[in-house]
C-alpha positions as CSV (number, residue, x, y, z in Angstrom):
1,M,32.9,108.4,17.1
2,R,35.2,111.3,16.6
3,A,36.7,113.9,18.6
4,V,38.0,117.5,18.1
5,V,41.0,118.8,19.7
6,T,42.0,122.3,19.6
7,V,45.4,123.9,20.6
8,I,46.2,127.6,20.8
9,G,49.1,129.5,22.3
10,K,52.7,130.4,21.9
11,D,54.6,128.2,19.3
12,N,57.3,125.8,20.5
13,V,58.8,122.7,19.3
14,G,57.0,119.6,19.6
15,I,53.4,120.6,20.3
16,L,51.9,118.3,17.4
17,H,54.3,115.5,18.6
18,K,53.2,115.7,22.4
19,V,49.3,116.1,21.6
20,S,49.4,113.0,19.2
21,G,51.4,111.2,21.5
22,I,48.6,111.2,23.9
23,C,46.1,110.2,21.3
24,T,48.4,107.0,20.7
25,E,48.5,106.3,24.3
26,Y,44.7,105.9,24.1
27,N,44.7,104.3,20.7
28,A,42.7,107.2,19.2
29,N,43.6,107.6,15.6
30,V,44.4,111.0,14.0
31,M,42.3,111.4,11.3
32,E,43.0,115.1,10.1
33,V,45.2,118.0,11.3
34,T,45.4,121.6,10.3
35,Q,47.8,123.9,12.0
36,S,49.0,127.6,11.5
37,V,51.7,129.6,12.9
38,L,51.0,133.3,13.0
39,Q,54.0,135.0,14.0
40,D,54.8,133.3,17.2
41,M,51.3,131.9,17.9
42,F,50.4,128.4,17.2
43,A,46.7,127.1,16.4
44,M,45.8,123.6,15.5
45,I,42.6,121.7,14.8
46,M,42.9,117.8,15.0
47,L,40.0,115.4,14.2
48,V,40.6,112.0,15.9
49,D,38.8,108.7,15.8
50,I,38.0,107.6,19.2
51,S,35.8,104.6,18.2
52,D,38.5,102.2,19.6
53,I,40.1,104.1,22.4
54,S,41.5,102.1,25.2
55,G,40.5,103.8,28.4
56,D,37.9,106.4,29.3
57,F,37.3,109.5,27.2
58,S,37.2,111.9,30.1
59,N,40.4,110.6,31.1
60,M,42.1,111.4,27.7
61,V,40.4,114.9,27.9
62,D,42.1,115.3,31.4
63,R,45.3,114.4,30.1
64,M,45.2,116.9,27.1
65,T,44.1,119.6,29.4
66,A,47.1,118.7,31.9
67,L,49.6,119.0,28.9
68,G,47.9,122.2,27.8
69,K,48.8,123.6,31.2
70,E,52.2,122.0,31.4
71,L,53.2,123.8,27.9
72,G,51.1,127.1,28.5
73,L,48.6,126.3,25.8
74,S,44.8,126.2,25.5
75,I,44.1,122.4,24.6
76,H,40.3,121.8,24.4
77,T,39.2,118.3,23.5
78,M,35.5,117.4,23.0
79,H,33.3,114.8,21.3
80,E,32.3,115.9,17.9
81,D,28.6,115.8,18.8
82,I,29.2,118.5,21.3
83,F,31.3,120.4,18.9
84,N,28.7,120.4,16.1
85,S,26.1,121.2,18.6
86,M,28.0,124.5,19.8
87,H,28.6,125.5,16.1
88,S,25.2,125.0,14.8
89,I,22.2,127.7,14.7
């Protein structure tokens, strides 16, 4: 099982570190990351393996959302199946 994490907002030092730190806390393996900085705007998409996470996925989602609020970013974490359903015709 995999999850997709998207992060958008004003660029700042340590965003990738803090998001991946939450993945580490839950034993979620970061498989791929793409990120861009457009002037002062940060955008990142992260594909995370959640097959062996420790704890509940919804708790991880809540931690990511709380981090986003703390940093003034929009962080969305969703199961890959939901992401694929949202983006298929």
